[in-house]
C-alpha positions as CSV (number, residue, x, y, z in Angstrom):
1,X,0.3,50.9,-106.4
2,X,3.5,49.9,-108.0
3,X,4.0,47.0,-110.2
4,X,6.7,45.4,-108.0
5,X,4.3,45.7,-105.0
6,X,1.6,43.9,-106.9
7,X,4.0,41.1,-107.9
8,X,5.3,40.8,-104.3
9,X,1.8,40.4,-102.9
10,X,0.9,37.8,-105.4
11,X,4.3,35.9,-104.7
12,X,3.7,36.1,-101.0
13,X,0.1,34.7,-101.3
14,X,1.0,32.1,-103.9
15,X,4.6,31.2,-103.3
16,X,5.2,29.0,-106.4
17,X,3.8,31.7,-108.7
18,X,5.6,33.2,-111.6
19,X,4.4,36.7,-112.1
20,X,4.8,39.1,-115.0
21,X,3.2,42.7,-114.5
22,X,2.6,45.1,-117.3
23,X,1.6,48.7,-116.8
24,X,-1.0,49.1,-119.5
25,X,-1.5,52.8,-119.5
26,X,1.7,54.1,-118.1
27,X,-0.2,55.7,-115.3
28,X,0.5,53.1,-112.4
29,X,-3.2,52.5,-112.2
30,X,-4.0,50.0,-115.0
31,X,-2.1,46.8,-115.1
32,X,-2.0,43.4,-116.7
33,X,-0.8,40.4,-114.7
34,X,0.1,37.0,-116.0
35,X,0.4,34.5,-113.1
36,X,1.4,30.9,-113.6
37,X,1.7,28.4,-110.7
38,X,1.9,24.7,-110.4
39,X,-0.6,25.0,-107.4
40,X,-3.2,26.1,-109.9
41,X,-3.3,22.5,-111.3
42,X,-6.9,21.1,-111.0
43,X,-8.3,24.6,-110.3
44,X,-10.9,26.2,-112.6
45,X,-9.9,29.6,-114.1
46,X,-12.4,31.3,-111.8
47,X,-10.6,29.6,-108.7
48,X,-7.2,30.7,-110.0
49,X,-8.4,34.2,-110.3
50,X,-9.9,34.2,-106.9
51,X,-6.6,32.9,-105.5
52,X,-4.8,35.9,-107.1
53,X,-7.4,38.3,-105.7
54,X,-7.1,36.8,-102.3
55,X,-3.3,37.4,-102.4
56,X,-4.0,41.0,-103.2
57,X,-5.8,41.3,-99.9
58,X,-8.8,43.3,-100.9
59,X,-6.8,46.0,-102.8
60,X,-8.7,45.4,-106.1
61,X,-11.1,48.3,-106.8
62,X,-9.4,50.4,-104.1
63,X,-5.7,50.9,-104.2
64,X,-5.5,48.9,-107.4
65,X,-8.0,50.2,-109.9
66,X,-7.7,47.8,-112.8
67,X,-6.0,44.5,-113.3
68,X,-6.3,42.5,-116.5
69,X,-5.5,38.9,-115.3
70,X,-4.4,35.8,-117.1
71,X,-3.6,32.7,-115.1
72,X,-2.5,29.2,-115.8
73,X,-0.3,26.2,-115.0
74,X,3.4,26.3,-116.2
75,X,4.1,24.2,-119.2
């Protein structure tokens, strides 16, 4: 799965998200994502992560092997 596809899925599912994707291993299989969104305000970190996973539509563990996730509210 390509980094731009991951970012597009997250932005589609969380329209106000700012997304940064980094390929950790250079293999197109292990990524880090930094996702910030005003809509995360008042959500626990777990709920924020669940929102990102929901935006990815079940691709985690299948098409997308590994995703190191950092979420938060813009400053």
